[in-house]
C-alpha positions as YAML, in Angstrom:
chain: A
units: angstrom
residues:
- id: 1
  name: MET
  ca: [17.25, 63.20, 24.49]
- id: 2
  name: GLY
  ca: [15.89, 65.17, 21.86]
- id: 3
  name: LYS
  ca: [15.54, 68.83, 22.08]
- id: 4
  name: LEU
  ca: [14.96, 69.37, 25.98]
- id: 5
  name: LEU
  ca: [18.19, 69.27, 26.46]
- id: 6
  name: ILE
  ca: [18.92, 72.77, 24.01]
- id: 7
  name: ILE
  ca: [15.33, 73.98, 25.75]
- id: 8
  name: TRP
  ca: [16.63, 74.02, 29.30]
- id: 9
  name: SER
  ca: [20.05, 74.59, 28.31]
- id: 10
  name: ALA
  ca: [18.93, 78.11, 26.31]
- id: 11
  name: ILE
  ca: [16.09, 78.95, 29.07]
- id: 12
  name: CYS
  ca: [19.26, 79.52, 31.13]
- id: 13
  name: LEU
  ca: [20.98, 81.72, 29.63]
- id: 14
  name: LEU
  ca: [17.57, 83.84, 28.83]
- id: 15
  name: ILE
  ca: [17.81, 84.04, 33.03]
- id: 16
  name: VAL
  ca: [21.43, 84.71, 33.13]
- id: 17
  name: GLN
  ca: [21.50, 87.48, 30.31]
- id: 18
  name: GLY
  ca: [17.57, 88.84, 32.32]
- id: 19
  name: ILE
  ca: [19.42, 88.99, 35.47]
- id: 20
  name: CYS
  ca: [22.57, 90.82, 33.98]
- id: 21
  name: TYR
  ca: [19.89, 92.57, 32.03]
- id: 22
  name: LEU
  ca: [17.15, 94.62, 34.44]
- id: 23
  name: TYR
  ca: [19.30, 94.20, 37.50]
- id: 24
  name: PRO
  ca: [22.44, 95.38, 36.98]
- id: 25
  name: THR
  ca: [23.37, 96.40, 40.96]
- id: 26
  name: ASP
  ca: [21.58, 93.48, 42.67]
- id: 27
  name: ILE
  ca: [22.38, 91.27, 44.96]
- id: 28
  name: MET
  ca: [23.00, 88.52, 42.72]
- id: 29
  name: MET
  ca: [24.89, 89.84, 40.67]
- id: 30
  name: GLY
  ca: [27.77, 88.91, 42.92]
- id: 31
  name: LEU
  ca: [27.27, 85.45, 41.04]
- id: 32
  name: LEU
  ca: [27.55, 86.69, 38.16]
- id: 33
  name: THR
  ca: [29.89, 88.53, 35.45]
- id: 34
  name: ASN
  ca: [28.49, 91.50, 33.93]
- id: 35
  name: SER
  ca: [31.00, 92.19, 31.14]
- id: 36
  name: ALA
  ca: [30.16, 93.94, 27.57]
- id: 37
  name: VAL
  ca: [32.29, 90.22, 26.26]
- id: 38
  name: PHE
  ca: [30.21, 87.51, 28.93]
- id: 39
  name: GLU
  ca: [26.28, 89.69, 27.52]
- id: 40
  name: LEU
  ca: [27.58, 88.76, 24.13]
- id: 41
  name: ALA
  ca: [29.11, 85.60, 24.67]
- id: 42
  name: ARG
  ca: [25.84, 84.69, 26.40]
- id: 43
  name: VAL
  ca: [24.11, 86.19, 23.52]
- id: 44
  name: GLY
  ca: [26.06, 84.79, 20.38]
- id: 45
  name: LEU
  ca: [25.70, 81.50, 22.30]
- id: 46
  name: LEU
  ca: [21.70, 81.53, 22.54]
- id: 47
  name: LEU
  ca: [21.67, 82.38, 19.32]
- id: 48
  name: VAL
  ca: [23.42, 78.53, 18.95]
- id: 49
  name: LEU
  ca: [21.14, 76.98, 20.87]
- id: 50
  name: LEU
  ca: [17.90, 78.05, 18.58]
- id: 51
  name: ALA
  ca: [19.56, 77.23, 15.43]
- id: 52
  name: LEU
  ca: [19.92, 73.56, 16.65]
- id: 53
  name: LEU
  ca: [16.51, 73.74, 17.91]
- id: 54
  name: PHE
  ca: [15.45, 74.20, 14.37]
- id: 55
  name: THR
  ca: [17.43, 71.69, 12.59]
- id: 56
  name: THR
  ca: [16.39, 68.00, 12.17]
- id: 57
  name: PRO
  ca: [18.50, 65.93, 14.26]
- id: 58
  name: PRO
  ca: [20.51, 64.22, 11.26]
- id: 59
  name: ARG
  ca: [22.76, 67.43, 10.77]
- id: 60
  name: HIS
  ca: [24.58, 68.27, 8.53]
- id: 61
  name: ASN
  ca: [28.56, 67.24, 9.55]
- id: 62
  name: THR
  ca: [30.09, 70.90, 8.59]
- id: 63
  name: LEU
  ca: [27.06, 72.06, 11.46]
- id: 64
  name: ARG
  ca: [28.29, 68.88, 13.56]
- id: 65
  name: PHE
  ca: [32.00, 69.41, 13.72]
- id: 66
  name: PHE
  ca: [31.49, 73.54, 14.29]
- id: 67
  name: THR
  ca: [28.83, 72.86, 17.06]
- id: 68
  name: GLY
  ca: [31.79, 69.87, 18.67]
- id: 69
  name: SER
  ca: [34.91, 72.88, 18.01]
- id: 70
  name: LEU
  ca: [32.55, 74.80, 19.49]
- id: 71
  name: ALA
  ca: [31.88, 73.48, 22.48]
- id: 72
  name: PHE
  ca: [35.43, 72.47, 23.30]
- id: 73
  name: GLY
  ca: [36.02, 75.73, 22.88]
- id: 74
  name: ILE
  ca: [33.93, 76.20, 25.41]
- id: 75
  name: MET
  ca: [34.94, 74.00, 28.53]
- id: 76
  name: LEU
  ca: [37.94, 75.38, 27.81]
- id: 77
  name: ALA
  ca: [37.67, 78.67, 28.21]
- id: 78
  name: VAL
  ca: [34.78, 77.81, 31.11]
- id: 79
  name: ALA
  ca: [38.12, 75.65, 33.22]
- id: 80
  name: TYR
  ca: [40.47, 78.56, 32.50]
- id: 81
  name: LEU
  ca: [38.28, 81.62, 33.47]
- id: 82
  name: THR
  ca: [36.95, 79.81, 36.71]
- id: 83
  name: TYR
  ca: [40.30, 78.72, 37.19]
- id: 84
  name: ASN
  ca: [41.65, 82.26, 37.73]
- id: 85
  name: ASN
  ca: [38.35, 83.71, 38.62]
- id: 86
  name: LEU
  ca: [37.25, 86.06, 35.61]
- id: 87
  name: MET
  ca: [34.06, 83.97, 36.02]
- id: 88
  name: ASN
  ca: [31.56, 83.98, 38.38]
- id: 89
  name: ILE
  ca: [29.47, 80.40, 39.39]
- id: 90
  name: LEU
  ca: [26.63, 81.28, 37.58]
- id: 91
  name: ASP
  ca: [27.93, 82.04, 34.11]
- id: 92
  name: THR
  ca: [30.34, 78.89, 35.14]
- id: 93
  name: LEU
  ca: [27.27, 76.56, 35.83]
- id: 94
  name: ALA
  ca: [24.93, 78.58, 32.56]
- id: 95
  name: PHE
  ca: [28.40, 78.64, 30.03]
- id: 96
  name: SER
  ca: [29.48, 74.38, 30.99]
- id: 97
  name: GLY
  ca: [26.03, 73.76, 30.63]
- id: 98
  name: ALA
  ca: [25.37, 74.90, 26.83]
- id: 99
  name: GLY
  ca: [29.00, 73.47, 26.09]
- id: 100
  name: VAL
  ca: [28.43, 69.99, 27.14]
- id: 101
  name: VAL
  ca: [24.25, 70.38, 25.06]
- id: 102
  name: LEU
  ca: [26.83, 71.34, 22.38]
- id: 103
  name: GLY
  ca: [28.84, 68.91, 22.49]
- id: 104
  name: LEU
  ca: [26.34, 65.44, 22.40]
- id: 105
  name: THR
  ca: [24.46, 67.36, 19.57]
- id: 106
  name: ALA
  ca: [27.96, 66.86, 17.51]
- id: 107
  name: LEU
  ca: [28.08, 63.49, 18.67]
- id: 108
  name: GLU
  ca: [24.69, 62.07, 17.82]
- id: 109
  name: ALA
  ca: [24.33, 59.62, 15.29]
- id: 110
  name: GLY
  ca: [23.41, 59.79, 11.79]
- id: 111
  name: ASN
  ca: [20.67, 57.93, 9.33]
- id: 112
  name: ASP
  ca: [23.50, 55.92, 7.76]
- id: 113
  name: VAL
  ca: [22.23, 52.85, 8.97]
- id: 114
  name: GLU
  ca: [21.03, 50.06, 6.27]
- id: 115
  name: GLU
  ca: [19.15, 48.19, 6.29]
- id: 116
  name: VAL
  ca: [19.60, 44.16, 6.19]
- id: 117
  name: ASP
  ca: [17.30, 41.41, 5.23]
- id: 118
  name: ILE
  ca: [17.35, 38.39, 7.57]
- id: 119
  name: GLU
  ca: [16.26, 36.33, 5.44]
- id: 120
  name: ALA
  ca: [19.00, 36.63, 3.60]
- id: 121
  name: LEU
  ca: [21.47, 36.98, 6.42]
- id: 122
  name: ARG
  ca: [19.66, 33.82, 7.80]
- id: 123
  name: ARG
  ca: [20.18, 31.56, 4.10]
- id: 124
  name: ALA
  ca: [24.87, 33.07, 3.86]
- id: 125
  name: LYS
  ca: [25.05, 32.01, 7.61]
- id: 126
  name: MET
  ca: [23.71, 28.24, 6.74]
- id: 127
  name: SER
  ca: [24.69, 28.22, 3.40]
- id: 128
  name: GLY
  ca: [28.61, 27.98, 5.17]
- id: 129
  name: PRO
  ca: [31.37, 31.09, 5.88]
- id: 130
  name: LEU
  ca: [31.71, 33.49, 3.16]
- id: 131
  name: ILE
  ca: [35.42, 33.43, 3.22]
- id: 132
  name: PRO
  ca: [36.74, 29.92, 2.26]
- id: 133
  name: LYS
  ca: [39.44, 28.39, 4.38]
- id: 134
  name: HIS
  ca: [43.33, 27.68, 2.97]
...
C-alpha cells in the first residue's frame, strides 16, 4: 500500500475542494455540499493526510491512536449524515475514502519483530522439549 492510498485520497479531497471553491454555482454542486463546515472538514482532513504522507510508516502509537479515532469518528459521521440526507454523494465518497485510509494507517504493523537465530531454534528442538513433562 505504501503511500499510494494516502496520495489518492488527498487528490480526491483536493478535487472536491477545488470544485467547491472554483465553481460554487455549477451543476456539479448538486452532488457536493458547499457549506463552510464541510470545507473546513475537507481542509483539516487534507492536512492530516499530508502529515501522514510525510511521516515514515512505523509511526508513533500516539499518532496511530489519533488517526484510528479520527477514522472511526469520520465513518460514524459519514454514515449518520448520509443516512439523514445531510451529506451529498461525492462528499460521502471523499470522506469515507479518507476515513478508510486513516483506519488502515492506524492498523499498520510496527517494526517490533526481532531476528531469530534459526540454528539455535533447531538445536533447541533437537535437544528435547523445553517444558518438562510431569
